[in-house]
Residue, then its C-alpha position, 0 to 999 in steps of 0.5 A: m462794506k466800509a462806512p464813508r466819512l460823514a459829510g455835512e452835505q450828505a447827512q441828516l439827523l433822525v431822532i426816534d421816539l424820545q417821548e415823555k411816557l417812555l423816558p422815565h423807564i429808560a436806563d441813563q435817560e438823562l444822558v440820552i436826553a442831554q446827548t440828543i440835545r447836544m446833537l440837535r444843537a450842533a445839527r442846527e449849526l451845521a444846517l443838517p435837516i432834523t426829523l423827529t418821530e413819535q411812536y403812537p403819541e396818544g398813548l406814549g406822550r409827546t417829545p419833551r419840551a427841551v428836546l423840541a426847543a433844541a430841534e426848532g424847525a424840525t419835521r415831526l412825524e407820527k408812526t406806529a411801525f417800530s421801524a421809522w422806515r416802514e412808515e410811508p410818510v417818514r420814508r418819503h420825507l427822509l428820501s426827499l432830503s437827498r442825504p443818505q447818511v442818517l444819524l440816529c438818536g432815540i429810544e429804544t435802542h433794541v426796538c425802534v432804533q435797531q429796526t430803523a437802522l437795519d431797514l435804512a441799511a437794507a435800503g442803501l442808506t448809511p445809518l450811523v447810530l450815536a451810542d451815547a444818544v440811544g437808550s433802552r429800559r434794560p442796559l443789556d438790551r441796548e448793548v446787545s443791540l449795538g453789537r447786532m447793528r455793528a455785526a450788520e455793518v451799521t456804524v456805531t459812533t458817539v455824538e462828539s465824534a460825529i460832530f467833529e467829523l462833520l466839522e472837519r476843521a477848527g478855526t471856522d465860524v461854525f467851529k466857534r459856534i459849536l465849541p460851547i456845545v462840545r465843551 
């Protein structure tokens, strides 16, 4: 199955479990946070709906302030299932947006991101994993998971690639507002 090109009116952003108590244990956590914030800023300029999940926040902490600031106005939902799709409120919310292309950022790649991506694909949606905005505690787990998702025909791309694909062209007002984000 070929993944269609990203289209702004078809896309939404789902940030999975970027949480204070998990992040210190994630390899390249600074890159994951920075790229997620970059995607959040671009998503806001592109008018993409943004959803944040938090896995058992009482135990694992909340989303860091910097991420929340970049995600201003986002829907925030708690979960205990590893796959966000397996939580009824999350599933209902994502479907209510009527945007089948779901860009995925977050942690951990090989657990919650992977299970969500596989479930989204099985449900007929189009998950797109942003490789530079997902992380795991161990790099090998992240790399094997990205390979497994590719083998399952989940699209793996990067934040910058997704931003430019959503923009479609230079010279627009949105492009001018996003240019500082991608520089």
